C-alpha positions in Angstrom: -4.6 15.0 45.1 -1.7 12.7 44.9 -0.9 11.7 41.2 -1.0 8.0 42.2 -4.4 8.3 43.8 -5.7 10.2 40.8 -4.4 7.5 38.4 -6.2 4.8 40.4 -9.4 6.8 40.3 -9.1 7.2 36.6 -8.7 3.5 36.0 -11.6 2.6 38.2 -13.7 5.2 36.3 -12.7 3.6 33.0 -13.5 0.2 34.3 -17.0 1.2 35.5 -17.7 2.8 32.1 -16.5 -0.2 30.2 -18.7 -2.5 32.0 -21.7 -0.5 30.6 -20.6 -1.0 27.0 -22.3 -3.8 25.1 -19.9 -6.4 23.8 -18.7 -5.5 20.4 -19.2 -8.9 18.9 -22.8 -8.9 20.1 -23.2 -5.7 18.1 -21.5 -7.4 15.1 -23.6 -10.5 15.3 -27.0 -9.0 15.8 -29.6 -7.0 13.8 -30.4 -4.1 16.3 -33.5 -3.2 14.4 -35.0 -6.7 14.6 -33.4 -7.9 17.8 -32.2 -11.1 16.3 -28.9 -12.6 15.0 -27.8 -11.1 11.7 -27.2 -13.8 9.0 -26.4 -13.7 5.4 -28.9 -14.3 2.5 -30.1 -17.9 2.7 -27.8 -18.6 5.7 -28.7 -19.6 9.2 -26.6 -18.7 12.3 -24.3 -21.7 13.1 -24.6 -22.9 16.7 -22.9 -25.4 18.9 -22.6 -26.6 22.4 -18.8 -26.3 22.1 -17.0 -25.2 18.9 -14.0 -27.2 18.2 -11.2 -27.2 15.6 -9.3 -30.3 14.4 -6.1 -29.7 12.3 -4.7 -32.5 10.3 -1.0 -31.5 10.4 0.0 -34.4 8.1 -1.4 -32.2 5.3 0.8 -29.2 6.0 4.3 -29.9 4.8 5.8 -26.4 4.7 5.3 -22.8 5.5 3.8 -22.3 2.1 0.8 -24.6 3.0 -0.1 -22.4 6.1 0.6 -18.9 4.9 -2.8 -18.6 3.0 -4.6 -19.5 6.1 -2.9 -17.0 8.2 -3.3 -14.3 5.6 -7.1 -15.1 5.3 -7.4 -14.7 9.1 -5.4 -11.5 9.5 -6.8 -9.8 6.4 -10.4 -9.8 7.4 -9.8 -9.1 11.1 -7.6 -6.1 10.5 -4.6 -7.6 12.1 -1.6 -5.1 11.6 1.9 -6.1 10.4 4.7 -4.6 12.5 8.4 -5.0 11.7 9.3 -4.8 15.4 9.1 -8.2 16.8 7.9 -7.3 20.2 4.9 -5.3 18.7 3.9 -8.4 16.8 0.1 -9.1 16.6 -0.9 -12.7 15.9 -4.2 -14.5 15.8 -3.0 -17.6 14.2 0.6 -18.6 13.3 2.9 -21.5 12.6 5.4 -22.9 14.9 7.5 -26.1 15.4 6.4 -29.1 17.3 8.7 -28.6 20.2 7.2 -25.1 20.8 3.5 -26.1 20.2 3.8 -29.2 22.4 6.5 -28.2 24.9 6.7 -30.6 27.9 5.3 -33.6 26.2 7.0 -37.0 26.9 7.3 -37.8 23.3 9.3 -34.8 22.0 12.8 -36.1 22.6 13.2 -38.0 19.3 11.0 -37.0 16.5 10.5 -38.1 13.0 12.0 -35.6 10.6 8.4 -35.1 8.9 7.1 -34.1 12.3 10.1 -32.0 13.6 10.1 -29.9 10.4 6.3 -29.7 9.9 4.6 -26.2 10.6 2.0 -26.5 13.4 -0.8 -23.9 13.4 -1.5 -22.5 16.7 -4.2 -20.1 17.9 -6.4 -19.4 20.8 -7.5 -22.8 22.1 -11.1 -21.6 23.1 -10.7 -23.6 26.4 -13.6 -25.0 28.1 -12.0 -24.0 31.3 -10.4 -20.7 30.3 -8.2 -19.1 33.0 -7.9 -15.8 31.1 -11.7 -15.2 31.7 -11.2 -15.6 35.4 -8.2 -13.2 35.3 -9.9 -10.3 33.5 -11.1 -7.6 36.0 -13.5 -5.9 33.6 -15.0 -8.9 31.8 -13.5 -7.8 28.6 -12.7 -11.5 28.2 -15.7 -13.7 28.5 -16.9 -17.1 27.4 -20.0 -17.5 25.3 -22.5 -20.4 25.6 -21.1 -22.1 22.6 -17.6 -22.2 24.1 -16.0 -19.4 22.3 -13.7 -17.1 24.5 -14.3 -13.6 23.3 -12.6 -10.3 23.5 -14.5 -7.0 23.9 -12.2 -4.4 22.7 -14.3 -1.6 24.4 -14.1 -3.1 27.8 -10.3 -3.9 27.7 -8.2 -1.6 29.9 -4.8 -3.1 28.9 -3.9 -4.6 32.2 -2.8 -7.7 30.4 -3.9 -10.0 33.3 -5.4 -12.3 30.6 -2.1 -12.5 28.8 -0.3 -13.6 32.0 -3.1 -16.2 32.6 -3.1 -17.8 29.1 -0.6 -20.7 29.1 -0.6 -20.7 25.2 0.7 -17.2 24.4 -2.4 -16.8 22.3 -3.0 -13.1 23.0 -1.4 -10.0 21.7 -1.2 -6.5 23.0 -1.2 -3.3 20.9 1.8 -1.3 22.2 0.9 1.4 19.7 -1.9 2.4 17.4 -2.2 -0.5 14.9 -4.3 1.4 12.3 -1.4 3.0 10.4 0.1 -0.4 10.0 -2.9 -1.9 8.0 -2.3 -2.4 4.4 -6.0 -3.0 3.9 -8.9 -2.4 6.1 -12.0 -4.6 6.4 -14.8 -2.1 7.2 -17.1 -5.0 8.4 -14.8 -5.7 11.3 -13.6 -3.2 14.0 -10.1 -1.9 14.1 -8.4 -1.7 17.4 -6.5 1.0 19.4 -3.4 1.4 21.5 -3.5 -0.5 24.8 -6.0 -3.2 23.7 -5.5 -7.0 23.8 -6.7 -9.1 21.0 -6.7 -12.7 19.8 -8.6 -15.3 17.7 -12.3 -15.7 18.2 -13.0 -18.6 15.9 -14.6 -16.0 13.5 -17.6 -15.5 15.8 -18.8 -12.8 13.4 -18.8 -15.3 10.5 -20.5 -18.0 12.5 -23.4 -15.4 13.1 -23.7 -15.2 9.3 -23.7 -18.8 8.7 -20.1 -19.1 7.6 -17.2 -21.1 8.8 -14.0 -19.5 10.1 -11.8 -18.0 7.4 -8.8 -20.3 8.1 -11.1 -23.4 7.8 -12.3 -22.2 4.4 -8.9 -21.4 3.2 -7.6 -24.8 4.4 -9.5 -26.7 1.7 -10.5 -29.6 3.9 -7.4 -29.8 5.9 -9.1 -28.5 9.0 -12.3 -29.7 10.4 -14.7 -27.4 12.4 -17.9 -28.1 14.2 -19.6 -28.9 17.5 -17.2 -31.2 19.6 -20.3 -32.8 21.2 -22.4 -33.4 18.1 -21.7 -36.9 16.7 -22.8 -35.7 13.2 -20.2 -32.9 13.1 -17.0 -33.2 11.2 -14.9 -32.1 14.0 -16.4 -34.8 16.3 -15.9 -37.5 13.8 -12.2 -36.6 13.1 -11.5 -36.6 16.8 -13.2 -40.1 17.2 -11.5 -41.6 14.1 -8.0 -40.2 14.8 -5.4 -40.2 17.4 -5.2 -36.5 18.4 -3.0 -34.2 20.5 -4.0 -31.1 22.4 -1.6 -28.5 23.9 -0.8 -28.7 27.6 -3.8 -30.7 28.6 -2.1 -31.4 31.9 -3.1 -27.8 33.0 -6.8 -28.7 32.9 -8.0 -26.0 30.6 -9.6 -28.4 28.2 -8.4 -26.8 24.8 -10.8 -27.1 22.0 -8.2 -27.3 19.2 -7.1 -30.8 18.3 -4.2 -31.9 16.2 -3.8 -35.0 14.0 0.0 -35.6 13.6 0.5 -39.4 13.7 2.4 -40.8 10.8 1.9 -44.3 9.8 4.9 -46.4 8.7 5.4 -49.8 7.2 5.9 -52.4 9.9 9.3 -53.7 10.6 10.1 -57.5 9.9 10.1 -58.1 13.7 6.5 -56.8 13.9 5.2 -58.9 11.0 
């Protein structure tokens, strides 16, 4: 048999097998014995029509302000640290305004406080996610609450989802990440070589009645909740503040919002 044909058949076989595997996050979030969501003592599973995050960037002045949030996320999700830049795995990270909001009409002249401010970026949990349509094995799928998930068992490493994501929010494991973990959280799965991963809004924590790790570590600087629930903090922050979203012109409807407007004293001419 031609080696190319054999390789194609192998990939088709892996794809078929992957489709029979139950999504890993379903397994994490459920009690298989009782057939119901697993929650912590005294907690109820958090639910929403569309989970959203609102980041008040005015309260992040330097890298020191965002590092604890990144560390909290990466530690509990077993995200490895590679010295080689091209192997880097990132679920949440900080970047400059010009990179976070490239292509906006207001980025030519910026206030120093905005230009030098760190902007946290992560998977935007889009309401219209192109990555889901691009995935051939359904390893990337969207839940009813709007979270775009990754099933590591179904992923065949084709990286179509990475090509489809306009935010660069996905990372690929070019080598086995396990040897590069300083600490391992036994409650969350580790990955393997050839698998794509990304932020999931801490779906496993929501199933236990907890907020995302970065939100808890932010100490009130990030709001999280149901975008369509008027009583939720996220909805109220969006309604009360002028917010930005990344690359909204693409029509993906990102669920991560940014408050970055700085108020200054009016000039004599304006008074």
